[in-house]
Each structure stands twice: as C-alpha cells, then as structure tokens.
NURO-601026 format. One record per residue: residue in one letter; x, y, z of N, C-alpha, C, O in turn. Coordinates in steps of 0.2 Angstrom, whole numbers, padded with zeros to 4 digits, always signed. Each point is the difference from the previous one (the first is absolute). Layout:
N
AXYZXYZXYZXYZ...
END
This chain:
90
M+0327+0520+0272+0003-0004+0001+0004+0005+0002+0001+0005-0003R+0004-0005+0011+0004+0004+0004+0010-0001-0003+0003-0006-0001G+0000+0010+0001+0002+0001-0001+0004+0003-0009+0005+0004-0001Q-0011-0007-0003+0002+0004-0006+0001+0007-0004-0001+0003+0005A+0002+0000-0007+0000+0005-0002-0009+0000-0004-0002-0004-0004G-0001+0009+0005-0004+0002+0001-0005-0003+0002-0005+0004+0000A+0005-0007+0002-0006-0003+0008+0000+0005+0005+0004+0004+0003L-0014-0005-0006+0000+0005+0007+0000-0003+0010+0002-0005+0002P-0004+0010-0001+0006+0002+0009-0006-0003+0002-0005+0000-0003A+0008-0006+0008-0006+0000+0007-0001+0003+0001+0002+0005+0002F-0008-0009-0002-0009+0006+0006+0005+0001+0008+0005-0003+0003V-0007+0006-0002+0003+0005+0008-0002+0002+0004+0000+0006+0001P-0002-0011+0003-0008+0003+0004+0000+0007+0006+0003+0000+0005E-0006+0007-0007+0001+0003+0001-0007-0001+0007-0004-0005+0001I+0006+0012+0003+0001-0003+0009-0007+0007+0001+0002+0005+0000T-0006-0006+0000-0008+0005+0003+0000+0001+0006-0001+0006+0002D+0003-0012+0004+0000+0002+0003+0005+0001+0008+0004-0004-0001V-0003+0006+0005+0005-0002+0002+0001-0003+0009+0005+0002+0004I-0010-0007-0003-0005-0003+0007+0006-0001+0007-0002+0000+0006R+0010-0001-0006+0003-0001+0003+0008+0000-0001+0002-0002-0005T+0002+0004+0009+0007+0000-0001+0003+0001+0004+0001+0006+0003A+0003-0013-0001+0005-0001+0007+0004-0002+0000+0000-0005-0004Q+0005+0007+0006+0008+0000-0002+0003-0010+0007+0000-0002+0005T+0002+0002-0011+0006-0007+0006+0006+0002+0000+0001+0006-0002K+0005-0010+0003+0002+0001+0005+0007+0002-0008+0005+0003-0001N-0010-0011-0004+0005+0002-0006-0007+0000-0007+0002+0001-0006L-0008+0000+0008-0002+0000-0006-0005+0004+0002+0000+0002+0006D-0005+0001-0012-0006+0005+0000-0005-0003-0002+0000-0001-0006E-0005-0001+0010-0007+0002-0003-0003+0001-0002-0004+0002+0005W-0001-0001-0011-0002+0002+0001-0009-0002-0005+0001+0000-0007E-0007-0002+0009-0004+0000+0001-0005+0007-0003-0002+0005+0001V+0003-0013-0008-0006+0011-0006-0003-0007-0005+0001-0005-0002T-0008+0012+0001-0004-0003-0004+0003+0000-0006+0006+0000+0001T-0007-0001-0005+0003+0002-0010-0007-0003-0003-0004-0004+0002D+0005+0007-0010-0002+0003-0007-0002-0012-0001-0003-0002-0005R+0005-0003+0011-0003-0004-0002-0002-0002+0005-0005-0004-0001G+0006+0005+0009-0003-0002+0004+0007+0000+0008+0005+0002+0001P-0009-0004+0001+0003-0002+0008+0008+0001-0002+0001+0000-0006K+0005+0000+0011+0004+0000+0000+0005-0001+0008-0001+0002+0006T+0007-0008-0008+0001+0003+0006+0011-0002-0002+0003-0005-0002F+0000+0011+0005+0010-0002-0004+0001+0003+0003-0003+0002+0005Y+0010-0002-0007+0007+0002+0005+0005+0000-0007+0002-0001-0005V-0002+0007+0014+0008+0005-0007+0006-0001+0006+0000+0003+0006K+0005-0007-0007+0008+0002+0002+0004+0007-0006+0000+0003-0005D+0004-0005+0012+0002+0009-0005-0001+0008+0000+0004+0004+0000R-0010-0003-0001-0004+0006-0002+0006+0004-0005-0001+0001-0006R+0006+0001+0009+0002+0005-0004+0002+0000-0008+0002+0004-0004D-0005-0013+0002+0003-0003-0006-0005-0002-0004-0001+0001-0006N-0006-0004+0011-0006-0001-0005-0006+0002+0002-0006-0002-0001V+0009+0011+0005-0008+0005+0001+0004+0005-0006+0005+0002+0002V-0007+0001-0007+0000+0003-0005-0003+0006-0002-0004-0002-0005F+0004+0008+0005-0002+0006-0004-0001+0004-0005+0001+0006+0000K-0004-0012-0007-0002+0004-0005-0003+0008-0001-0003+0005+0003H+0005-0009-0010-0003+0010-0003-0001+0004+0004-0005+0002+0001G+0012+0001+0002-0001+0007+0000-0003-0002+0009-0001+0005+0004A+0000-0011-0002-0002+0000+0008-0010-0001-0002-0005+0002+0003T+0005-0004-0006-0009-0004-0002-0002-0005-0001-0005-0001-0003L+0009-0004+0004+0000-0006-0001+0005-0002+0009+0004+0003+0004V-0007-0009-0004+0006-0005+0004+0001-0007-0003-0005-0003-0002M+0009+0000+0002+0000-0006-0001+0005-0003+0008+0004+0002+0004I-0009-0007-0006+0002-0006+0004+0001-0003+0001-0004-0001+0004T+0011-0006-0005+0001-0007+0000-0001-0002+0004+0005+0001+0005D-0011-0005-0002+0005-0006+0004+0004-0006+0000+0002-0002-0005I-0001-0004+0010+0006-0003+0000+0000-0005-0003+0005-0004+0001D-0013+0002-0005+0001-0001-0003+0004+0000-0009+0001-0004-0005G-0003+0011+0006+0001+0003-0009-0004+0000+0000-0001+0001-0006C-0004+0001+0009-0007+0003-0006+0001+0003+0002+0003+0000+0005R-0008+0009-0010+0001+0006+0001-0006+0002-0001-0004-0002-0005Y+0000+0006+0010-0002+0004+0000-0003+0007-0003+0001-0001-0006R-0005+0009+0006-0001+0005+0000-0003-0001+0006-0004-0004+0003M+0006+0012-0003-0005+0006+0007-0001+0003-0006+0005+0000-0004P-0011+0005+0002+0001+0009+0002+0000+0002+0005-0003-0002+0005A+0009+0008-0006+0002+0004+0005-0004+0005+0002+0000+0006+0001K-0008-0012+0002-0007+0005+0000+0001+0004+0009-0001-0002+0006P+0002+0008-0007-0001+0000+0012-0002-0007+0003+0004-0003+0004E-0010+0003-0007-0003-0002+0007+0003-0011+0002+0001-0003+0006L+0001+0001-0017+0004-0008+0001+0005+0006+0007+0000-0001+0006L+0004+0004-0008+0008+0003+0001-0002-0001+0006+0001-0006+0001K-0004+0010+0003-0002-0001+0007+0000-0005+0006+0001-0001+0006K-0003-0004-0013-0002-0004+0005+0007-0006+0002+0003-0003+0004A-0001+0005-0011+0010-0003+0000+0004+0001-0002+0005-0003-0003W-0006+0009+0005+0005+0006+0006+0005+0001+0004+0005+0004+0000L-0005-0012+0004+0006-0005+0005+0006-0004-0006+0006+0000-0001M-0010-0002-0002+0004-0004-0008+0003+0006-0005+0006-0001-0003L-0010+0006+0002+0004+0004-0004+0005+0006+0002+0004+0003-0003E-0005+0000+0010+0004+0006+0003+0008-0001-0001+0004+0004-0001S-0003-0014+0003+0008+0000-0002+0002+0002-0010+0004+0004-0003V-0008-0007+0002+0002+0000-0008-0001+0008-0002+0006+0001-0001A-0011+0004+0000+0003+0005-0001+0004+0001+0001+0005+0000-0003A-0004+0001+0013+0007+0007+0001+0003+0001-0003+0004+0004+0001
END
C-alpha cells in the first residue's frame, strides 16, 4: 500500500547496461537494459530529472512518465551515458 506510513518503497529498476542515448530537441532518449529487461524511456529537463546521489556513486533518473531508474556510477555505464550526464555533473 503506497502512501501509508510504514509502507514498503516502490521497486526501482536498476540499469545494468546503456545500449544507446540520443538527444532530440526537447527530450533525451535512453535505450537500456535493466534488471527487469530491456527498456526505452525519455527524459525531459535533464538537470531536474538526472541526479547524482550518495557521493556520486548512484545516478537516479526520472522519465517523462514519472518512472524512476537507478544506475550505479560504474565507469562502463557512465562512459556510455556520458553525453546525457556531462551537463548534469558540470
């Protein structure tokens, strides 16, 4: 039961591989593999929806539908997603 005190947090998929990222005029497209399978999602307002957490060891991403994804800040993942992340980290 969401929204009640003591309720378990919602499951947040973990990105295990970044297949491709692309920038369009208003959206960033992410094609990834998660621990739940392949997923393509879109992010708007990157500075607000891609956030480094826990001393930059974790990246939290919120897509245009409000779904959240976690991505460990592993060098191989960061390198593949660098175009999307460099403007956030700067």
